[in-house]
N, C-alpha and C positions, 0 to 999 in steps of 0.2 A: 304168634311167636312166643316160644317158651321164655320163662324168666331167665333161664341160663343163657339162652341165645341172645336175649336183649342185653345182657352184661358182656358177653363175649365179643359181640360185633364192635362196640366202641373201643374195647381194649385192643382188638386187632387193628382198627383204624389208627389208634395212637402209635402202635408199634410200626405200622407202615409209614406214618408221618415221620417218625424218628429216623427210619432207614433212608428216607428220601431227603433228609435235611442237608445233605452234601457229602462229599468224600470224607473218609476217616482222617483223623489227624488234627482237625480244628485249626484255629488261627493263632499263630504265635506272634505276639506284639513285642517288638524289640526296639530299644533306643540305643543309639550311640551317643554318649554324653561327652560334651566338650564345649569350651567357650571360644573356640577359634575354628579355622578352616580344617583342622585335622579330623574333626568329627564327620564332616561331609565326605572327606576323602576316604575315611575308613568305611563309611556306609556304602559308598560306591564300590569299594573293593569287595565287601561282603556280598553285595548284589551280583557283581561279576562272577564271584566264586560259585554262586548258586545257579547262575543262568548261562554261563559260558563253559563249554566242555573242554577239559584238558586231558592229556594222555594219562596223567597221574592225578589223583586227588588226595585229600587229607581226611583222616578219620577224626573222631571226636576228640582224641588226645593229641592232635597234630601229627600223628604218624602217617606214613605214606600208605595209600590204598589204590586199588585199580580205578581207572577212569575209562577213557576210550581204549586204553590198552588194558587188556584183561590179564596179561602176564608179561614178564620180562626176565631176561637173564643177561649177565655180563660175561664177556669173553676177553681174552688177552689182558688179564689182570685189571679189568675195569675200563679199558680204553675202547671197548666196542660193546654197545648196548643193542640188544635185539628185543623189539616189542611186538607183541601180537595184538592186532586190533579186534575189537568186538564187532560182531556182525550187525551193524547199525546203519541206518539210512539217513541221508540228508533230507531236510524238508524239501517239499516240491519247489519252493521259490529259490532255493539255493542250488540244488543239484538234481532237479527233476525226480527226486525220490530215489536216486541210485544209491548203492551201498558205499559207505565210506571206504576209501582205498588208501593204501600207503602213499601213493603219489600225491594225494590231497594233503597229507601231513607234511611231506617234503616241500611242496609249493607254499603251504601256509607258513612254515618256518622261514622260507626264503623271502616271504612278503611281510615279515614282522614289521609293524609300524615303527617309525623312528623313535617315538617316545618309549617303546618297549625294548629297544635294541640293547640297552645295558643288561637286561636279563638274558638275552640271547648270547651276549658276549660272556657273561658269567658262567653260562652253561657250556661254553666252548664250542658253540655252533654257528659262529659268525662267518667262518671261512668256507670257501667252496669245497665240496667233497666231503663235508661232515654229515650229510644226510643222504640216505639212499632208500630206495623202494625195491628190494630184490624180488619180491612177489606181492600179489595183490593185497594181502592183509598183514604183511610183515614190514616193519620199519626198522632200519639199521641206522644208528647214530654213532659217529666216530668223533667225539669231541677233541678239539685241539686248542689248548692242552686238555688232557683228561682231568676230570674233577670228581671228587667223591660226592658232590652235591648235585650231580646232574638230575637225578630224579626229583630232588627238592625244587629245582628251577622249572622242571616240566610240570609241576603242580601249580605254578603261579598263573593267575589269569592273564598275565602279560604274554604267555606263550600258549594261550588257548588256540585250538584249531579253527581256522577261518577260511571262508571261501574267497574267490577272486575279488569280490567286492568288499572284503574285510568284515563280512558278517560271520559271527561265531557259530560253530556247530552248537545246537541247543543243549544246554545243561538240563538238570532235572526240574528247574523252575523257569517259568516265563516271567521276565521282569518288565514292569511298567513304571515309568516315572510318576511319582506322587508328590508334587511340590519339590522340596529339597530331598525327599526320601524316595522309597521304592515300595511297590506292592509286588510281591512274589507269589505266583500261582503254580502249584505243582502240576506238571504236565500229565502225570498218570493219575488215575482214580485211586489206585492202591498205594499204600505206604511202601517206600523203598528205603534201604539203609541210608542212602544219601538224601532222602526226601521224605522225612517223617511227618512234618506238619503239612496240612493241605494248603495253607496260605500263611505267608509271613508279611507282616506289616513292619517296615523298617524305616526309622526316621532319625536324623541327627538332631539332637536337642541340647539346649543349654543344661549344664549340670543340675541346677536347681529344679528345672522343669522335669528332667528325667527322674530324679530322685523322688519328687512328689508324685509323679504318675506311677512309679513302682509302688510307693506306699499305699496309693489308692487302688492298687490292683489293676490298673489300666495297662501296665507294661509287665510282662513276665520275665524279661531279661534286659538288663542294662549293661552295656559294655563301655568302659571308660576308654576314651581315645588317647589317653596318656596319663601322666601323673596327675594332671589337673583334675580337681574334683574329689581326690582321695580324702582330704580333710572333711569335706561336707558329707561324704558317704559315711565316714567313721562316726560323725556326730549325729547321724540321722536316726539312730535307734534301730537300725536294720542289721544288727550284729550277726545273726544266724545266716543272713542272706549274702553277706559280703565274702567275696573270693579275691585273694590277692596273689599274684604270681610274679616272681622275678623273671625277666626275659632277657634275651641276648641284645646287647647294644651298649650304649653309654649315655649318661647325662654329664654335661660338662660345660666349659667355657670356650666359645669360639673367639679367637683373638683377631682383631683387625690390625694389620701391621702398619697402617698409616697413622698420621698424627702423632700423639704422644707415644704410642707403642711402636714407632719406627725404630726405636732403640732395642736391639736384641737383648741387652742386659735386663731391661724391664720385663720383656716377655718371659725370660727365664726366671726372673724373680717371682712373677705370678705363678709360674709352673711349680716352683719350689714351695711356695707358701700356701697355695690353695689346697685345702684338705676337705674331703667329703665327710670326714667324721663328725664335725659339728653340725653339718646339715642333716645327716642321718639321725643324730641325737635329738635335734630339734623336732623332727617328725615323730620320733619315738615309735618306730615300727620296725620289727625285727627283719621283715622281708626287704626293707630298703637299706642296702648296705653300701659302705664306701667302696669305690673301685678306682684303683690307681693306674690301670692300663686301659687302653682303648677298646679292649675285648675281654670279657670276663673269664674266658677259658684259657687265656695265656698264663704261663707260669709266672711267679713273682718276678718283678724286675730286679736286675742287679746293678742298676745305675743309682743316681742320687735319690731315687724314690725308695730305695731300701734303707736309707738312713732314718734314724728316729726323727720325729717331727720337729723336735727342738733344734736338731742340727740342720735340718732343711731350712728352718726359719732364720737361723743364723747366717747361712749362705745367702738367703734372699736379702736379708738386711745389708749384707756386705755389697751385693750388686746394686741395691737401691742407693747406698751411700756413694758408690762410684759414680752413679748417674745424677747425684745431687739431691737425693730425696731421703727423708727420714721422718722422725716424729715431729720435728719442728718445721719440716717442709714436705708434707705428705704427697705421695703420688695420687693425684685426683683422677679417677676413672669413671666413665659413664657406662652403666650396665643396662642392657635391654632384656626384657623378660617375655616369655610366651604368655598368651592369655590364660587367665585362671587365677583363683585366689591362693593356690598353694605356692606359686612361685615367689611372691613377695616374702613369704615366710622363710624360704630357703635363701633368698637374697639377703635378708636381715642377718641370718646366721653366718653367711659368708662374710658380710661386711664386718660383723663383730669379731670374727676370727682374724681378719686381715688388718684391722685398725692398729693393734699393738705394734706392728712392725713398720707402720708408716704408709699404708695404702688405704685410701678412702674411696668408697663407692657411692654413686648417686644414680638413681633410676632415670633412664632417658629413653626416648623413642629409638627404634632400631636404626633409623637412618642417621642418627647422631651419636651412636654408641661406640665405645672402644671395645666392649666385651658383650657377648650375647650368651645367655644361659640357654642351652640347646639340649634337646632330647632326641637321640637317634636310636631307633629300634630296628633290628635286622629282620627282614621278612623270611630269610633263609639262614640257617646256622653256618654261614660261609664267611670265615674270618677275612679272606682275601677280598671278597666283594665289599665287605664292610670297610676295610682299611683303604680301599681304592678311592674313597671320597676325599682323602687327603693327599692324593698323588699330585705331581706337578701338572699344571693346567687346570686343576680343580680349586686349589687354595693357594694362598701366600701367607707366610713363607712355606716353601716346600723343600724337599730333600731328595736330590737325584739318587743318592745312595739307597734311600728307602725304596725308590721306584725300582731300582735294579734288584733289590732283595725280594720285592713283591713279584717281579717277573720270574725270578728263580724259584720262588715258592710255587707259583702257578705251574712252572715246568716240572716240578716234582710230581705232578699228577696225583695218583692214588697212593702215594707214600705218605701216610698221615703224620708220622714222626718228623720226617724232613720238612713237610709242608708247614707244620706247626712251629718248628724251630726257626725256619726262615721268616715266617710271619712275625714271630716274637722279635727277631733281629730287626726286621723292618719297622715294627712299632717303636722299638728303642731309638732308631734313627729319626723317626718322625718327632720324637720328643726332645731331640737335641736343641732344636730351635722350634718350639711347638706352635702350630696353628690352632691347636685344641688341647685343653687341659681336662683330663678325665676326673670326675668327682664321685659319681654314684652309678650303681647298676640300676637300670630302669625297672619299673614294675608296671603291671597292668592290673586293673581292678574290675570287678563286675558285681552286679546284684543279681542273684539267681533265685527265682521263686521256688518254694518247697516242692511243688509238684513237677518241676522240670527234670528231665533226664537227658543225658547225652552231653552235658557240660563237663569237660575234664581239664584241669589245670595242666599247662605244659610250658616249656621254656621259650616257645615262640609266641605265646599268647594268642594262638590261632584257634578259633571256634567256628567251624563251618555251620551255618545256621540250619542247613538241611539235616544235620545230625542231631539236632535238639528236638525234643518232643515234649508235649504237654501230657502229664499223667492224668489218670482218671481221679 
């Protein structure tokens, strides 16, 4: 054997070994960071998004993208949606390998599990006659009422296409439980736009653990499950890797109307006096901004929230005095916080701002609290679905006038100006005797490794893991 051949053979073997090491894309190690149940819930949602096929999907920036429906068009000013299905087949165990048909989609929507029916209702597809299968690979949806967010809801795992036993049509990844997390394996050998990494290891972890594993290089992407952990991340020395994005929703105070807050004057005094400004200033982060309405895209309020803060506090003090409270007899309230080290900092800032008018706060467990500091993040940019959490039957106190306005806003269908105007009017009614006091716009944070591509900030804070790739 010649010297050249003796060198060439080992090199060829090395190349072949590299080619047989597995499918392209590598393993993406992801953590969802949180100190409460929200981290596990978010990890489950991300796994479902990757493994359960929906008619519509989301791109790297949260934008809508084709899923099982390869194309779509709206008719009749948006009240009729026509979707054309991809020529794909069910797995043998679900449909004997037959092609996915429009009838399967119609039956799947009709069988939506009870826990997912709020998404079906928000999409306007709860009523009979709203789903049709005119031909084999064409689905027709006629939402009642029509909604400009129909495609957004169709992209939610809650409305994944399922067989008669409730098993989802397979998405680009196969998901296997791995303790509290998931192992995701790409179904195809080749990379796809919605399935770039060959494997994804996904785990909910405490914030400190997730940050440490990122610093050690063991996790390439860490997604915060909420505001909690933001302070630790900012102090971690990972400045270049931090991403912070304002998202749709609200952070604020949920008021329990029993006990001391049975008096409507006291509830309104809290609404007048509570201000997100000191909380935002305490965090000193430009992305975390005060929010005076229940939804960030609503126009500025023209009620008492439009008054200068000094005038609002004076009105609050007058209501407190009527109810027998003041600096010499403060209103003592118990406040419950979500898990995480960031929330006590916000609570301290809130307590400091309320003390000068005669309201004192003490931290208490949730089952004994008068107030709860709560974070609501919307999965879809749908103001009506967001405000529906404060309808009668959901919370107390409630406002029937607000319910009527929300119904009128839904009936406005695809008229965005009327829909938003009625939503703003409904929100104002909800704040006459509030069950919830808005304080801040929520943010989401992430740690993103330098070599990662496909992570794009967006107002939904949505980051489909299949769209993320590890660079060379």
